[in-house]
N, C-alpha and C positions, 0 to 999 in steps of 0.2 A: 503495499500501500503505501502511493506516494503521498506526503502530509505535508506537500510544498505548500506553502500559502495561497499561491496560484491555483490551488488544486480544487479551494475550499469556497464553496458559492454562497455568499450572501445578498440577500436583495435586503434594502434598505429605506420605505417609507416614512417620511416626516410629514406628519397633517395637522394642520392648526387648528383648533376648535377655538370659536369665540364662546360658546356658554354649553347649557347643556343639552339644547333641538339638535346644535349641530354635532355632539357627538353622540347620542341617540342615534343621528341618521347617519352616521359612520357603521354604528353596530347594524342599524337594518342593511346595510351595501352588503356590508362582509355575509351576514347573514343569509340573504339572497342570493349570496354566488358560493356557499360552503358546500360542498360535496362528502360522503359519505366518507370515514374515518381521518377526518381534520381532524387536528388538535389545537384548538390556540392557548395560550399560557397570559395571565393579565396581572401586569403587577402594576403598584403603583400604593401611596401612601393611604390611608383612612380619607374618605372622602376628598377623595381625585375624580369618581365618577366611575368609577369600574361596574358598579348597577348599572347606572343611564348606561353605560355599553352596551350591558347585556341584556337589558330590556328592548332595547331596539336590536341586536340580537336576534333575539328570540322570536321579537316582530316580523324579521326578516326571512326566519322559517318557519310563518304561520301560523306560530305559535298565538293563541289571544286571551290566554288565563294569566294570572299575577305573577311576576316573576321579582322573585327577592332572592334574596344571596342567603344560599344553604348553612349557614354560619356552624348553627349548632350539629345542624344531620351531615355537613362534610360531603354531600350530594344531592340534588333534584334532578330528577327525570321527566322531562317531556314531551311525548309521544303525539302529541297530535301535529304536530305541522308535519313539515313535508319529509324531513327525518328526526329520527329520533335527537333528543337535543339532553345534554350529560351535564350539568351547569354546579362543577364544584366550588366550594370554597373550603381548601385548608390550612385557613391563618389557627383554627384551634388544634392542627395536629401536633400531638409531641411527638409521634414515630412514625415513619414510615410504612413501617407494617399496620397502621393503622389503616392504609388503603388498600393494605393485601384484603385487611378483612371484611373490606367492602367492595371487592371484588373488581378494582380499577381496571385490572387487565379490559375485562368482558367492554368496559366503556373506553379506554383506549384506542383498540385494534377491533373496535363491532364495527356496525353498520349507521352508528350514528357521528354525529359532530360532538367534540369535548371540548370547553371554555374552561380556564381551571382559576380561578383566583389565586391569589398570592403561593404559584406556583414556583415560584421561587425556592418554597420550601421543602418543595417533594423533589428539586431536580433531578435526582438522582432518578428515579424513576419514567422520568418523561420518554418519550418517544425518539427513535430517531430522529424523524423528521418532525415540525410544530413551527407554528407561529407567534413570536412573542410579541405582546401589545403591552407596551409601557405607556401609562399614562403619568401625566408631571405637571403642577402649577410650575407658574409664574408668575408672582403677584406683580411683579413693576410690569407687566403689559396689560395687567386687569383680575379684580378677583375668580372672573369666569372663566379667562383661560386659561388650556391647557394643551399642552405638545402631545403629540400619541405618536410613538414611534413604532414601528410595525418592522421586524424584523424574522426573514424565513433563517432558520437554526438547521443546521443538521450532524449529525455525531460527529461528522471530523471536526468540524469546530471546539465542541465540547472536547475530542480527544487534544486538540489541540492546547485549548482551554489551562486544562489537566498537567502539559510538558511544562507548563512554562515552571 
């Protein structure tokens, strides 16, 4: 395996959101184009708009029921949309083994789409390919401003990161 930097394929997209509506719309657009087996990780501080983004994503999948973070249940499964939607919130995970207990592999490698809030806490079990979505505030640009960075991740990148 050649692990040179030019072999690593990474796609980065940066989107600026002026508020909740635009953040929700971005989530909805991604939900409309999501395909079976895709995994999205959602990273950001409390209150940056992860739930708003997720609600838009669910709407894009055709889900009409209320969507909230499954903070205490770890995963919420929605099956009414065009694809099964597995919404994880791993903020309260004390050990990765808890993910095994809830059967995360069936979700990560199934026929639906996953969105994992606080995925940096379970990075070691993420699949080879996933899309990281980082939502950040920049108060200098306004209270409602968000910088949303989407990065396509691949196994080679994580291998390189571990070699440093």
